[in-house]
N, C-alpha and C positions, 0 to 999 in steps of 0.2 A: 775130753781134751780137744783143743783146736790147733790148727796149723796155719802158719802164715806162708802164703805162696807168692813168689815173685812172678810177675807177668811182664815180659819185655817184648819189644818190637811192636807195640800197639800202634794202630793208625792214629795220627794226630787228632782225628775227629772223634775218636772213641769217647763214650761217656760212661760214668760209673753205672747207671742203670743198664746199659748194653752189656758191660762186662759182667755185672751181677747175673743177668739173664743167661749169659753163656755158661757160667759156672754152676748155676742152679740145677742144670741138667744132671749134675753128679752128686748133689747133696746140699745141705743147708749152708747158705752163705751168711756169715756173721757180719762181715764188713767188706767194703771195697774202697780203696784209696788210690786215686790216680795222682801222679806227682806232676806239679806244674813248676815252671821256672820262677824263682823268687823275683827276679828283675822284671820279666816281661809278662808273667802270668800265663804264658803259653804252655801247652802240654809238652812233657818231655818224652812221651812215648813208652812209659812204663808205670807200673803201679803194684799194689799188693792186694791180695784177696785173703781174707781169713775165713776158714771153713772148719767144720768138724773133721776129725782125723780121717775117718774112712772115706768120706766124700772127697777130701783133699787128695788122697792117693789116687783115686779114680780120675779126678780132674787133671792132675799132673800127667798121668799116663795117657789120657785121651786127648788132651789139648796141646801138649808140647809138639812143636813143628807143624801145627795145623793152620790152615788159612783162616784169617778173620778180617773181613773187609779188605782183602787184597794184600795183607801182610802175613808173614809166617811167624806165628807166636813162639816165644821162648818161655816155657813154663816150668818152674822147678821150686823146690822148697826154699823159702827165703832163709838166708844166712843171717845170724845176728849182726847188727851194725857194729862196725869197728869203732872204738872210742876215737873221738877227734883229738888230734895232736895240737897242743898249744904252740903258737909261733912266737913265744916270748923268750 
């Protein structure tokens, strides 16, 4: 099984390979997706990492509130996305 991990407060300069390298210390990383603004294409400062379960638990425990390139990370299990509401 795998877990999706929310990673917040990332530096704007963070890249997917850098984040993958950070998380690989705790287990196999299946995917990394940093979120960019649709309009500007600029980084939004958060993303998601998918890992095997046991590595994910270790990563969350060890990386939450740790410094990464001058920013204090927020790392926790991602919550399912709420359905979007229609404005009609």
